[in-house]
C-alpha positions in Angstrom: 4.0 -28.7 14.4 4.5 -25.4 15.6 2.7 -22.5 13.7 5.4 -19.9 13.0 4.4 -16.8 10.9 6.7 -14.5 8.8 6.1 -10.7 9.1 7.2 -7.8 7.2 6.2 -4.2 6.4 6.2 -2.1 3.3 6.1 1.6 3.2 8.4 3.1 6.0 10.3 5.6 3.6 7.6 7.4 1.7 6.3 10.6 2.4 2.7 9.5 1.9 0.4 6.7 2.4 -0.1 4.2 5.1 2.5 1.7 6.0 1.4 -2.0 5.4 2.4 -5.1 7.5 1.5 -8.7 6.6 1.8 -12.0 8.5 1.9 -15.4 6.8 1.9 -18.9 8.0 3.1 -21.2 5.3 1.7 -24.6 4.6 4.7 -27.1 4.3 2.4 -29.5 2.2 1.9 -26.7 -0.3 5.2 -24.8 -0.9 5.3 -21.9 -3.2 8.1 -21.6 -5.7 9.9 -18.1 -6.2 9.4 -16.5 -2.9 12.0 -13.8 -2.3 12.3 -10.3 -1.1 9.6 -8.2 -2.8 11.9 -5.6 -3.8 13.8 -8.3 -5.9 10.4 -9.1 -7.9 8.9 -7.2 -10.8 5.5 -6.0 -10.0 3.8 -8.5 -12.1 5.7 -11.5 -10.5 4.6 -10.1 -6.9 1.1 -10.0 -7.9 1.3 -13.5 -9.0 2.9 -14.6 -6.2 0.5 -12.7 -3.8 -2.2 -14.7 -5.3 -0.4 -17.9 -4.8 0.4 -17.0 -1.1 -3.3 -16.1 -0.5 -4.4 -19.5 -2.1 -1.8 -21.8 -0.5 -0.7 -20.4 2.9 -2.3 -22.0 6.0 -3.0 -18.2 7.1 -2.5 -14.8 6.2 -3.3 -11.2 7.1 -2.6 -7.7 6.2 -2.9 -4.7 8.2 -2.0 -1.0 8.2 -1.3 2.1 10.2 -2.6 5.3 8.5 -0.9 8.6 8.1 -2.5 10.1 11.4 -1.1 7.1 13.2 2.4 7.4 11.6 2.1 11.2 12.5 1.1 10.6 16.2 3.3 7.5 16.8 6.4 7.9 14.6 6.9 5.7 11.8 9.1 3.1 13.6 6.1 2.5 16.3 3.3 2.7 13.6 5.3 0.0 11.7 5.2 -2.1 14.8 1.5 -1.6 15.3 0.7 -2.6 11.8 2.9 -5.8 12.2 0.9 -6.4 15.6 -2.2 -5.8 13.8 -1.5 -8.5 11.0 -0.1 -11.1 13.4 -3.1 -10.7 15.7 -5.5 -11.2 12.8 -4.2 -14.6 11.7 -6.6 -17.5 12.0 -5.4 -20.1 12.9 -3.2 -17.9 15.3 0.5 -18.1 15.1 2.4 -19.7 18.1 5.7 -17.8 17.1 6.9 -15.0 14.7 9.8 -14.3 12.7 10.2 -10.6 12.2 12.0 -9.0 9.4 14.4 -6.4 10.7 16.3 -5.9 14.1 13.1 -5.1 16.3 10.0 -7.2 17.2 6.7 -5.6 18.0 5.0 -6.3 21.1 3.3 -9.7 20.5 1.6 -12.2 22.9 4.0 -15.0 21.2 7.6 -15.7 21.1 9.1 -13.4 18.3 12.5 -13.4 16.7 13.9 -10.4 14.5 16.0 -11.6 11.5 17.9 -8.8 9.7 17.3 -9.3 6.0 14.9 -12.0 6.9 12.8 -11.1 3.7 15.7 -12.7 1.7 16.4 -15.6 4.3 13.1 -17.0 5.4 10.3 -17.8 3.1 7.3 -16.9 5.2 9.1 -13.5 5.8 9.4 -13.4 2.0 5.7 -14.1 1.5 4.8 -11.4 4.0 7.0 -8.9 2.3 5.0 -9.6 -1.0 1.8 -9.3 0.4 2.5 -5.9 2.3 4.2 -4.5 -1.0 1.2 -5.6 -3.3 -1.4 -4.2 -1.0 0.5 -1.0 -0.3 1.1 -0.4 -4.1 -2.7 -1.0 -4.7 -3.4 1.6 -2.1 -1.0 4.0 -3.7 -2.7 3.5 -7.0 -6.0 4.5 -5.4 -4.3 7.5 -4.0 -3.0 8.4 -7.6 -6.5 8.2 -8.9 -7.8 10.7 -6.0 -4.8 13.0 -6.0 -3.5 12.9 -9.8 -1.1 15.9 -9.4 1.4 14.0 -7.3 2.0 10.9 -9.3 1.9 8.3 -6.6 1.5 5.3 -9.1 4.9 6.2 -10.3 6.9 6.6 -7.1 4.7 5.0 -4.5 5.1 8.1 -2.4 8.7 7.9 -2.2 10.6 11.3 -2.4 11.6 11.4 -5.8 12.4 14.7 -7.7 8.9 14.6 -9.3 7.1 13.9 -5.9 9.0 16.8 -4.3 8.4 19.3 -7.2 4.6 18.3 -7.1 4.8 18.8 -3.2 6.2 22.3 -3.6 4.0 23.3 -6.2 0.4 21.8 -4.7 1.3 21.6 -1.1 0.5 18.3 0.8 -2.5 16.3 0.4 -4.4 14.3 2.9 -2.3 11.3 2.2 0.9 13.0 3.1 2.8 12.3 6.5 2.8 15.8 8.0 5.8 14.9 10.3 8.2 13.7 7.6 10.8 16.4 6.7 10.0 17.7 3.0 6.3 17.7 4.1 7.0 19.3 7.2 9.0 22.2 5.5 6.2 22.8 2.9 3.7 23.1 5.9 5.8 25.4 7.5 6.2 27.6 4.3 2.6 27.7 4.0 2.3 29.0 7.5 4.7 32.2 6.9 
């Protein structure tokens, strides 16, 4: 049996926080019911499935690229870096990878991109769930550290409330400095 991992990321669109990726090798002898794209699941259901994935998968790994890496590399390359880190952290190692989306990170194993793979491939669905639950946890921690931004409510996405807080308080260290709305505020501060 070839060990194939599913890979997905969470957090490309937000203005703050790291981008997370996960890689999962499912165990055919221990199927997990209810796997689907993490965006189609409630937070509580995602949490329960994340625990089931961690308990039943042959291997799983979660990795991130932080805000500084996102600003230095750009969000696409930072996402690819997080995916690569997750795949390389698997033990046992994957022999092939199925990647959600239309691009593959640079990997030492064969990889295939699958558009909407998080809805089509259970291993990618599992990776989607792990990446999303980990990123949500980190955003709740950021909400405690920087309460004025409301990170726990919007997970760093550019909602009206987030943009208003950004305008009022300026960016915090968790903000991605190269993203348009944050960049505009930083430029205003220099004037």
